[in-house]
C-alpha positions in Angstrom: -52.6 -76.9 -148.5 -55.2 -78.8 -150.4 -58.5 -77.1 -150.0 -60.8 -79.8 -148.6 -64.5 -78.9 -149.1 -67.1 -81.0 -147.5 -69.9 -81.5 -150.2 -72.2 -79.6 -147.8 -70.2 -76.5 -148.0 -70.7 -75.8 -151.8 -73.6 -75.5 -154.4 -72.9 -78.3 -157.2 -71.2 -77.1 -160.2 -69.5 -74.1 -158.2 -65.8 -73.9 -157.9 -64.3 -72.3 -155.0 -60.9 -72.8 -155.9 -58.1 -70.3 -154.2 -54.6 -69.5 -155.6 -51.7 -70.5 -153.4 -50.4 -67.7 -151.4 -47.3 -65.8 -152.7 -44.9 -66.8 -149.9 -45.8 -70.6 -150.2 -42.6 -72.8 -150.3 -41.9 -74.6 -153.5 -42.0 -77.9 -151.3 -45.1 -77.2 -149.7 -46.7 -76.4 -153.1 -45.3 -79.3 -154.8 -46.4 -81.7 -152.4 -50.1 -80.2 -152.5 -49.9 -80.8 -156.4 -49.0 -84.2 -155.7 -52.1 -84.8 -153.3 -54.2 -82.9 -155.7 -53.3 -85.1 -158.7 -53.8 -88.2 -156.7 -57.0 -87.4 -155.6 -58.1 -86.7 -159.2 -56.5 -89.9 -160.3 -58.4 -91.8 -157.9 -61.5 -91.1 -159.7 -60.1 -93.4 -162.7 -61.9 -96.3 -160.7 -65.3 -94.5 -160.3 -68.0 -95.0 -162.7 -69.4 -91.7 -164.5 -72.9 -92.0 -165.6 -72.4 -89.3 -168.0 -69.2 -87.3 -169.1 -67.3 -90.4 -169.4 -65.1 -89.2 -172.4 -64.2 -86.0 -170.8 -63.7 -87.3 -167.3 -61.4 -90.1 -168.6 -59.4 -87.8 -170.7 -58.9 -85.4 -168.1 -57.9 -87.8 -165.6 -55.6 -89.4 -168.2 -53.7 -85.9 -168.5 -53.5 -85.6 -164.7 -52.0 -88.6 -164.2 -49.1 -88.0 -166.5 -48.6 -84.8 -164.6 -48.4 -86.5 -161.4 -45.6 -88.6 -162.6 -43.8 -85.2 -163.6 -44.4 -83.9 -160.0 -43.4 -86.9 -158.3 -39.9 -87.1 -160.3 -39.2 -83.4 -159.5 -40.1 -84.4 -155.8 -37.6 -87.0 -155.9 -35.0 -85.2 -157.4 -35.1 -82.4 -154.4 -34.8 -79.6 -156.9 -34.9 -75.8 -156.4 -37.7 -74.6 -158.3 -37.3 -71.0 -159.8 -39.7 -68.1 -159.3 -41.4 -68.5 -162.9 -42.0 -72.4 -162.2 -43.5 -71.6 -158.9 -46.0 -69.3 -160.6 -46.9 -71.9 -163.2 -47.4 -74.5 -160.6 -49.6 -72.4 -158.8 -51.9 -71.7 -161.7 -52.0 -75.7 -162.1 -52.8 -75.9 -158.4 -55.8 -73.5 -159.0 -56.9 -75.4 -162.4 -56.7 -78.9 -160.5 -58.8 -77.7 -157.8 -61.5 -76.9 -160.1 -61.1 -80.3 -161.8 -61.5 -82.1 -158.7 -64.6 -80.3 -157.8 -66.0 -81.1 -161.1 -65.1 -84.8 -160.9 -66.8 -84.9 -157.4 -70.0 -83.1 -159.0 -70.2 -85.8 -161.7 -70.0 -88.5 -159.4 -72.1 -87.0 -156.5 -74.8 -89.1 -155.1 -78.3 -88.4 -156.2 -76.9 -85.8 -158.9 -77.1 -88.2 -161.9 -80.3 -86.4 -163.5 -79.1 -83.1 -162.6 -75.7 -83.4 -164.1 -77.3 -85.1 -167.3 -79.4 -82.0 -167.7 -76.4 -79.6 -167.1 -74.5 -81.6 -169.7 -73.5 -78.6 -171.9 -72.3 -76.6 -169.0 -70.3 -79.6 -167.5 -68.6 -80.2 -170.9 -67.6 -76.5 -171.3 -66.1 -76.6 -167.6 -63.9 -79.7 -168.6 -62.9 -77.8 -171.7 -62.1 -74.5 -169.7 -60.1 -76.4 -166.9 -58.1 -78.4 -169.4 -57.4 -75.2 -171.4 -56.2 -73.5 -168.1 -53.7 -76.5 -167.6 -52.4 -76.0 -171.3 -51.9 -72.3 -170.4 -49.8 -72.9 -167.6 -47.8 -75.6 -169.3 -47.1 -73.4 -172.1 -45.3 -70.7 -169.8 -43.4 -73.5 -167.9 -39.8 -73.2 -168.0 -39.5 -77.0 -168.6 -35.9 -76.7 -169.9 -34.8 -75.7 -166.1 -36.5 -78.3 -164.2 -34.3 -81.2 -163.2 -36.3 -84.3 -164.9 -35.5 -86.9 -167.5 -35.9 -86.3 -171.1 -38.8 -88.8 -171.3 -40.8 -87.1 -168.6 -40.1 -83.6 -170.3 -41.5 -85.2 -173.6 -44.5 -86.6 -171.8 -45.3 -82.9 -170.3 -44.9 -81.5 -173.7 -47.2 -84.0 -175.1 -49.8 -83.2 -172.4 -49.4 -79.6 -173.3 -50.0 -80.0 -176.8 -52.9 -82.5 -176.2 -54.4 -79.9 -173.6 -54.4 -77.1 -176.4 -56.1 -79.3 -178.9 -58.1 -81.5 -176.8 -61.8 -82.0 -178.5 -63.7 -82.3 -175.0 -67.3 -82.6 -176.5 -70.6 -83.8 -175.3 -71.1 -87.4 -175.7 -73.8 -88.2 -178.3 -75.4 -90.7 -175.7 -75.5 -87.9 -173.1 -77.4 -85.7 -175.5 -79.7 -88.3 -176.7 -80.5 -88.9 -173.0 -81.1 -85.3 -172.2 -83.3 -84.8 -175.1 -85.5 -87.8 -174.1 -85.9 -86.2 -170.6 -86.9 -82.7 -172.2 -89.4 -84.7 -174.4 -90.8 -86.5 -171.2 -91.1 -83.0 -169.5 -93.0 -81.4 -172.5 -95.4 -84.3 -172.3 -96.1 -83.9 -168.5 -96.4 -79.9 -169.6 -99.3 -80.8 -172.1 -101.0 -83.2 -169.7 -99.9 -86.2 -171.8 -98.7 -89.3 -170.0 -95.3 -90.2 -171.1 -94.6 -94.0 -172.1 -93.0 -95.6 -169.3 -90.8 -97.5 -171.6 -89.0 -94.5 -172.5 -88.6 -93.3 -169.0 -87.2 -96.5 -168.0 -84.6 -96.2 -170.5 -83.2 -92.9 -169.5 -83.3 -94.3 -166.0 -81.2 -97.3 -167.0 -78.9 -95.0 -168.8 -78.4 -93.0 -165.4 -78.2 -96.4 -163.5 -81.3 -95.3 -161.4 -82.8 -99.0 -161.1 -84.4 -98.9 -157.7 -86.8 -97.1 -155.4 -84.1 -96.0 -153.2 -81.8 -94.5 -156.0 -84.8 -92.6 -157.4 -85.4 -91.3 -153.8 -81.8 -90.3 -153.6 -82.2 -88.2 -156.8 -85.7 -86.6 -155.5 -83.6 -85.8 -152.0 -80.8 -84.0 -153.8 -83.1 -82.0 -156.1 -85.1 -81.0 -153.2 -82.0 -79.7 -151.5 -81.1 -77.7 -154.8 -84.4 -76.1 -154.6 -84.1 -75.1 -151.1 -80.7 -73.6 -151.8 -82.3 -71.5 -154.8 -84.9 -70.2 -152.7 -82.4 -68.9 -150.2 -80.4 -67.4 -153.2 -83.2 -64.9 -154.1 -81.0 -63.2 -156.9 -80.7 -66.4 -158.9 -83.8 -68.4 -159.3 -83.3 -69.2 -163.2 -82.9 -72.9 -162.5 -86.1 -73.2 -160.3 -88.5 -74.2 -163.2 -86.0 -77.1 -164.3 -85.5 -78.4 -160.8 -89.4 -78.3 -160.1 -89.8 -80.2 -163.4 -87.3 -83.0 -162.4 -88.7 -83.4 -159.1 -92.0 -84.2 -160.4 -90.5 -86.4 -162.9 -88.7 -88.4 -160.3 -91.5 -88.6 -158.0 -93.6 -89.9 -161.0 -90.9 -92.3 -161.5 -90.6 -93.4 -157.8 -94.4 -94.0 -157.4 -95.2 -95.5 -160.8 -92.0 -97.4 -162.0 -90.7 -99.0 -159.1 -92.8 -101.8 -157.4 -90.2 -103.4 -155.5 -90.0 -103.0 -151.5 -86.7 -101.4 -150.9 -88.5 -98.4 -150.0 -88.7 -100.3 -146.6 -85.1 -100.1 -146.2 -85.1 -96.4 -146.3 -84.4 -94.3 -143.1 -88.0 -93.3 -142.5 -87.3 -90.5 -140.6 -90.8 -89.4 -141.3 -92.0 -92.0 -138.7 -89.7 -91.0 -135.9 -90.5 -88.3 -133.3 -89.6 -84.9 -134.7 -91.6 -84.6 -138.1 -94.9 -86.1 -136.3 -94.3 -84.1 -133.2 -96.4 -80.9 -132.8 -96.1 -77.9 -130.2 -98.6 -75.2 -128.6 -98.1 -72.5 -131.3 -100.5 -70.0 -132.7 -99.5 -69.1 -136.3 -101.2 -65.5 -135.8 -98.3 -64.9 -133.4 -95.8 -65.1 -135.9 -97.3 -62.2 -138.1 -95.9 -58.8 -138.1 -98.4 -56.4 -136.6 -97.7 -53.9 -139.6 -97.2 -56.0 -142.6 -99.5 -59.0 -141.4 -97.1 -61.5 -143.0 -94.9 -64.2 -141.2 -91.8 -62.3 -139.8 -88.5 -63.5 -141.0 -86.5 -61.5 -138.6 -88.7 -60.8 -135.6 -87.4 -57.8 -133.4 -88.7 -56.4 -130.2 -88.9 -52.6 -129.6 -88.6 -50.9 -126.2 -92.5 -51.3 -125.4 -92.3 -55.2 -125.7 -93.7 -55.4 -129.0 -92.5 -57.6 -131.6 -92.3 -56.6 -135.4 -90.7 -57.7 -138.5 -87.2 -55.9 -138.9 -88.0 -54.6 -142.3 -91.4 -53.2 -141.5 -90.5 -51.5 -138.4 -87.4 -50.0 -139.8 -89.5 -48.6 -142.3 -91.9 -47.1 -140.0 -88.9 -45.6 -137.9 -87.3 -44.2 -141.0 -90.7 -42.4 -141.9 -90.1 -40.3 -138.8 -92.6 -42.2 -136.7 -91.4 -42.7 -132.9 -94.7 -44.3 -131.5 -95.3 -48.0 -131.1 -97.4 -48.9 -134.0 -99.5 -51.3 -132.0 -99.8 -49.6 -128.5 -99.3 -45.9 -129.5 -96.7 -45.6 -126.9 -93.8 -43.6 -127.3 -90.7 -45.4 -128.1 -88.0 -44.9 -125.3 -85.4 -46.0 -127.8 -85.0 -47.0 -131.3 -82.9 -49.9 -130.7 -84.2 -53.4 -132.1 -83.8 -56.3 -130.0 -83.6 -59.8 -132.1 -86.1 -62.3 -130.9 -84.2 -65.5 -131.4 -86.6 -67.6 -129.7 -89.5 -66.6 -131.6 -87.6 -66.8 -135.0 -86.8 -70.4 -134.2 -90.4 -71.1 -133.6 -91.4 -69.5 -136.9 -88.9 -71.6 -138.7 -89.9 -74.8 -137.1 -93.7 -73.7 -138.0 -92.6 -73.0 -141.5 -90.7 -76.3 -142.0 -93.8 -78.2 -140.6 -96.0 -76.6 -142.9 -94.0 -76.3 -146.2 -93.4 -72.6 -145.9 -90.1 -71.5 -147.2 -88.9 -68.2 -145.7 -86.2 -66.6 -147.6 -83.4 -64.4 -146.5 -84.5 -61.7 -148.6 -87.6 -59.3 -148.2 -89.2 -61.3 -151.2 -91.1 -63.2 -148.8 -94.4 -62.9 -150.6 -93.1 -66.1 -152.0 -92.8 -67.9 -148.5 -95.6 -70.3 -149.4 -96.0 -70.0 -153.4 -93.1 -72.4 -153.7 -95.2 -75.2 -152.4 -98.7 -73.8 -153.3 -98.1 -73.4 -156.9 -96.3 -75.7 -159.0 -92.5 -74.8 -159.7 -93.4 -75.6 -163.3 -96.3 -76.8 -165.6 -94.4 -80.1 -166.2 -94.1 -80.5 -162.4 -97.8 -79.8 -162.0 -98.8 -82.5 -164.8 -96.5 -85.0 -163.0 -98.2 -84.4 -159.8 -101.6 -84.8 -161.2 -100.7 -88.2 -162.8 -99.2 -89.7 -159.9 -102.0 -88.7 -157.4 -104.6 -90.3 -159.7 -102.3 -93.2 -159.8 -102.1 -93.4 -155.9 -105.9 -92.8 -155.4 -106.4 -96.0 -157.9 -103.7 -98.0 -155.9 -105.4 -97.4 -152.4 -108.7 -98.5 -153.8 -107.8 -101.4 -156.1 -104.3 -102.6 -155.3 -102.9 -105.5 -153.4 -102.1 -105.2 -149.7 -98.6 -104.3 -150.5 -99.4 -101.8 -153.3 -101.8 -100.1 -150.9 -99.0 -100.1 -148.2 -96.5 -98.4 -150.4 -99.0 -96.1 -152.1 -99.9 -94.9 -148.3 -96.2 -94.3 -147.8 -95.7 -92.4 -150.9 -98.4 -90.0 -150.0 -96.6 -89.8 -146.4 -93.6 -88.5 -148.4 -95.2 -86.4 -151.2 -97.4 -84.4 -148.7 -94.8 -84.0 -145.9 -93.8 -80.4 -147.1 -95.4 -79.6 -150.0 -99.3 -77.7 -149.8 -99.4 -78.3 -153.7 -99.0 -82.0 -153.2 -101.5 -82.2 -150.5 -104.0 -80.4 -152.5 -103.6 -82.6 -155.4 -103.7 -85.8 -153.4 -107.0 -84.8 -151.5 -108.6 -83.7 -155.0 -107.6 -87.1 -156.5 -109.5 -88.8 -153.8 -106.9 -90.3 -151.8 -108.5 -89.9 -148.1 -111.7 -92.1 -148.3 -109.1 -95.3 -148.9 -106.4 -94.1 -146.5 -109.5 -94.2 -143.9 -110.4 -97.5 -144.7 -106.9 -98.7 -144.3 -106.9 -97.6 -140.4 -108.8 -100.9 -139.8 -105.9 -102.9 -141.3 -104.3 -105.7 -139.1 -101.1 -105.0 -140.6 -99.2 -102.3 -138.4 -97.1 -101.0 -141.2 -100.4 -100.3 -143.3 -101.9 -98.8 -140.3 -99.0 -96.7 -139.6 -98.5 -95.3 -143.1 -102.0 -94.8 -143.6 -102.7 -92.5 -140.3 -99.4 -90.8 -141.0 -100.6 -90.0 -144.5 -103.8 -88.5 -143.2 -101.8 -86.5 -140.8 -100.2 -84.7 -143.6 -103.2 -84.3 -145.5 -105.0 -82.9 -142.3 -102.9 -79.9 -142.4 -104.7 -78.6 -145.4 -108.1 -77.3 -144.8 -109.7 -79.5 -147.5 -108.2 -82.4 -146.1 -109.7 -81.7 -142.7 -113.1 -81.5 -144.3 -112.8 -84.6 -146.4 -111.8 -86.5 -143.2 -114.7 -85.4 -141.2 -117.3 -85.9 -143.8 -115.9 -89.2 -144.6 -116.8 -90.1 -141.0 -112.7 -90.4 -140.2 -112.9 -89.2 -137.1 -114.2 -92.3 -135.5 -111.5 -94.3 -137.5 -108.7 -91.9 -136.2 -109.9 -92.3 -132.6 -109.8 -96.1 -132.9 -106.1 -95.9 -133.8 -105.6 -93.5 -131.0 -107.1 -95.6 -128.5 -106.0 -99.2 -129.7 -103.5 -98.6 -132.5 -101.6 -101.8 -133.4 -98.4 -99.8 -132.5 -97.4 -96.8 -130.2 -96.3 -94.9 -133.3 -99.6 -95.1 -134.7 -101.2 -94.0 -131.6 -99.1 -90.7 -131.3 -99.6 -89.8 -135.1 -103.2 -90.3 -134.4 -102.8 -87.7 -131.7 -101.0 -85.4 -134.0 -104.1 -85.8 -136.4 -106.5 -84.8 -133.7 -104.5 -81.8 -133.1 -104.8 -80.5 -136.6 -108.4 -81.5 -136.9 -109.1 -79.3 -133.8 -107.9 -76.2 -135.6 -111.4 -75.9 -137.1 -113.8 -74.4 -134.3 -116.8 -76.3 -135.2 -114.7 -79.5 -135.0 -113.4 -78.9 -131.6 -116.8 -79.1 -130.4 -117.5 -82.5 -132.2 -114.2 -84.1 -131.3 -114.4 -83.0 -127.5 -118.2 -84.2 -127.4 -116.8 -87.8 -128.6 -116.7 -89.8 -125.1 -113.5 -91.5 -126.0 -111.3 -88.7 -127.2 -110.1 -87.1 -124.2 -109.6 -90.2 -122.0 -107.5 -91.8 -125.0 -105.5 -88.7 -125.1 -104.6 -89.0 -121.5 -103.7 -92.6 -121.7 -101.4 -91.7 -124.1 -99.8 -89.1 -121.8 -99.5 -91.8 -119.4 -97.7 -94.4 -121.2 -96.6 -92.9 -124.4 -93.0 -91.9 -125.6 -92.2 -88.4 -125.1 -93.2 -87.6 -128.5 -96.5 -89.3 -127.8 -97.1 -87.5 -124.6 -96.3 -84.3 -126.4 -98.5 -84.8 -128.9 -101.4 -85.9 -126.7 -100.8 -82.8 -124.5 -101.0 -80.5 -127.7 -103.9 -82.1 -129.0 -105.7 -81.4 -125.6 -104.4 -77.9 -125.8 -106.2 -77.5 -129.2 -109.6 -78.9 -127.8 -109.4 -76.5 -124.9 -109.9 -73.6 -127.4 -113.5 -74.6 -127.1 -114.4 -73.7 -123.5 -116.7 -76.4 -122.9 -114.3 -79.0 -123.3 -112.2 -77.6 -119.9 -114.6 -79.6 -117.7 -114.0 -82.8 -119.7 -110.1 -82.3 -119.5 -110.4 -82.1 -115.9 -112.7 -84.9 -115.3 -110.3 -87.0 -117.1 -107.5 -86.6 -114.6 -105.2 -84.6 -116.9 -103.8 -82.1 -114.5 -102.0 -84.7 -112.1 -100.3 -86.0 -115.4 -99.2 -82.7 -116.5 -97.7 -81.7 -113.0 -95.8 -84.9 -113.1 -94.2 -83.8 -116.4 -93.3 -80.5 -114.6 -91.2 -82.6 -112.1 -89.2 -84.2 -114.9 -86.3 -82.2 -115.9 -85.5 -83.9 -119.1 -88.8 -83.5 -121.0 -87.7 -80.4 -122.9 -90.4 -79.0 -125.1 -92.8 -81.0 -123.5 -92.4 -78.9 -120.4 -93.5 -75.9 -122.2 -96.5 -77.7 -123.6 -97.7 -79.0 -120.5 -97.3 -75.6 -119.0 -99.6 -74.1 -122.1 -102.5 -76.7 -121.2 -102.2 -75.8 -117.3 -102.2 -72.0 -118.0 -105.4 -72.5 -120.1 -107.1 -74.7 -117.5 -106.2 -72.2 -114.8 -108.3 -69.3 -116.3 -111.2 -71.0 -114.7 -112.0 -71.5 -110.8 -112.2 -75.4 -111.2 -109.0 -75.5 -113.3 -107.0 -73.3 -110.7 -108.3 -75.3 -107.7 -107.4 -78.4 -109.4 -103.9 -77.2 -109.8 -103.6 -75.9 -106.5 -104.5 -79.2 -105.1 -101.8 -80.8 -106.9 -99.1 -78.8 -104.7 -97.7 -77.7 -108.1 -96.9 -74.2 -107.2 -93.2 -74.9 -106.1 -92.6 -76.7 -109.4 -93.9 -73.8 -111.3 -91.8 -71.4 -109.6 -88.8 -73.3 -110.1 -89.5 -73.4 -113.8 -89.7 -69.7 -113.7 -86.5 -69.3 -112.1 -84.7 -71.8 -114.2 -82.1 -70.3 -116.6 -82.4 -73.4 -118.9 -86.4 -73.1 -119.0 -87.8 -71.7 -122.5 -89.2 -68.2 -122.6 -92.5 -69.5 -123.6 -92.3 -71.9 -120.6 -91.5 -69.1 -118.1 -94.4 -66.8 -119.9 -97.0 -69.8 -119.2 -95.7 -69.8 -115.5 -96.6 -66.4 -114.9 -99.8 -66.9 -116.6 -100.5 -69.9 -114.4 -99.4 -68.1 -111.1 -101.7 -65.0 -111.7 -104.5 -67.2 -112.5 -103.9 -69.2 -109.1 -103.8 -65.8 -107.3 -107.1 -64.6 -108.9 -108.9 -67.7 -108.7 -107.5 -69.3 -105.3 -106.9 -65.9 -103.3 -104.4 -65.1 -100.5 -103.3 -69.0 -100.0 -101.4 -68.9 -103.0 -100.4 -65.4 -102.9 -98.8 -65.9 -99.2 -96.8 -68.9 -100.8 -95.5 -66.9 -103.6 -94.7 -63.8 -101.3 -92.4 -66.3 -99.3 -90.0 -66.7 -102.3 -87.4 -63.4 -102.2 -86.3 -64.1 -105.8 -89.9 -64.3 -107.5 -89.8 -60.4 -108.1 -86.6 -60.7 -110.0 -87.8 -63.4 -112.4 -91.0 -61.1 -112.9 -88.8 -58.2 -113.7 -86.9 -60.4 -116.3 -90.3 -61.1 -118.3 -91.6 -57.6 -117.7 -88.7 -56.5 -119.7 -87.9 -59.4 -122.2 -91.3 -61.0 -122.6 -94.1 -60.5 -125.0 -96.5 -57.7 -124.3 -99.3 -60.2 -123.3 -96.6 -61.9 -120.8 -95.4 -58.3 -119.7 -98.9 -57.3 -118.7 -99.4 -60.8 -116.6 -96.2 -60.2 -114.9 -97.0 -56.7 -113.9 -100.3 -57.7 -112.5 -98.7 -60.5 -110.6 -96.2 -58.0 -109.3 -98.9 -55.5 -108.3 -101.0 -58.3 -106.4 -97.5 -59.3 -104.6 -96.9 -55.7 -103.5 -100.3 -55.4 -102.4 -99.9 -58.4 -100.2 -96.6 -57.0 -98.7 -98.3 -53.7 -98.2 -101.0 -55.2 -96.4 -99.0 -57.7 -94.3 -96.7 -55.0 -93.2 -99.6 -52.7 -92.1 -100.8 -55.6 -90.0 -97.6 -56.3 -88.3 -97.1 -52.6 -87.6 -100.6 -52.5 -86.0 -99.8 -55.4 -84.1 -96.6 -54.3 -82.9 -97.7 -50.5 -81.8 -97.7 -50.0 -78.3 -100.7 -50.4 -76.0 -102.2 -48.0 -73.6 -101.6 -49.5 -70.2 -104.8 -50.9 -68.5 -105.9 -48.6 -65.4 -108.2 -50.1 -63.0 -110.4 -47.4 -61.6 -112.0 -48.0 -58.4 
């Protein structure tokens, strides 16, 4: 009966309580009330950083009522209808009280609960008043309990009516100090660290990890606030508090417990990249990132809101191709949507569920509040100084902080670059401490996603240092992060030529494909893909022996997205005669056909297969066409791409089908010619 909500199922300081159903049995309701009361009383042993008095008084009153409920149960009574109604109201109020107590003790929410102190204090008062109201109409005389218990219940009702649940003066003082600190940041005045420490001590935030938990919680609230486009009133305050806690984490905690944090940032997922072209994610109509991509009958993909507006205006032609739409049905493109979401996550872009998606990067390009901007400015300067003048431990921590700060915020990246953190980070790449080297290259990876970051790295001769990590990094993790950094640097056309012409680049990437982890292989493959956008790098990639390694990846069935990326590189190489010839010599055609047929292959992977096969047919001729023509199920797979694939892939599938049809027609004609009856040879004397 008791509603159990995981803390991930609801926003903090929301109270989704439900009334018991009308037909509930009295015994079930009573048992649920007892369970709720016990759960509330269990909070007696927990330490409340704020709202101590209100929580203590609330728990005390519920504890007395628990005794009341247990005695009723022990006496096995028959409850009247009016009693059941009162108990239902108490059950509803107790649910809300339990939610509130959970929120007041939620991990990482200490600062937020402090700043919402007036609201929380009001909720305590409202919920206790609800208890008082229910007890006022409770027919206590008809319930079979002892007089002592009845007197206690009457006392609780009286106290609940008159309870002075007010804000603790210490809470209010701490809250005002936080507001003062935020105002100082807003006015570009660096706060007194002693005042900040006193606030943190009041909240029992005494370590780097505790501070990190506060930031993590606030970041999650900001993400939820972005999704709730109708209610963004809290965004400035949340942003200000994140700025404050980031400043505290960076400047106030010198201890090394940050090493004990699960450094998910250093694992495969956050540092793993893929062969994606952001321009493919833009709606051809609005030119904005698509939040809900859908495919029309011509095979073109648009954002749902844009194409619906187009259709409602009476247009029945495909906006991009001009073809007449045979149907107005819009098919969700779920694969593309997932790719866009991953791209946005990697680049600090927040896609909302509403059409207000012009905000999609404003939350990370522009500070959420002036106080947040001031805090980031101060901590960026602090980190730049630490990287240049600190001890090795301070430099290591500084690099790690940059790694975290630049992970999902374009604003943070910009501020850190402007503060001059890249040159000292490049210097740290030569460190003999593997932790320092890894944190430095990971920080540079995040900063290289920013256009200014790429420029500063190249201008400070950082390419050579990054390549040295790629080739001889102290840890394999550092090498694979360096490969990802090469990919981001290669997104600039001029840098692709520079990177490709550096002799050790492509061989080092190929070595990582040979002996790297799945993540390392993936990053190396995608970095090569980026370099291939400069045509003259194709021969260098072929000469380095890349193709056989990519074909080996295709033969492995457990590589997931790595297979699609390997196919993307092969598809690019296959455009040239030399590339097609090298691929054809590896006897890889059966593997490529197998991936095209496989139901578990991604759509992107299948489309790359079609591209490769078409290029092989065009460049290598009848030898490849003959192999493809022997596969009776190939046409079905091509039809699938023709109907469900992107417009680009559909065109290639159509071209490949024409080649195969022509081959079959030619073969049939030759066969018929060979089988035609010959005129008898007549020997004339």
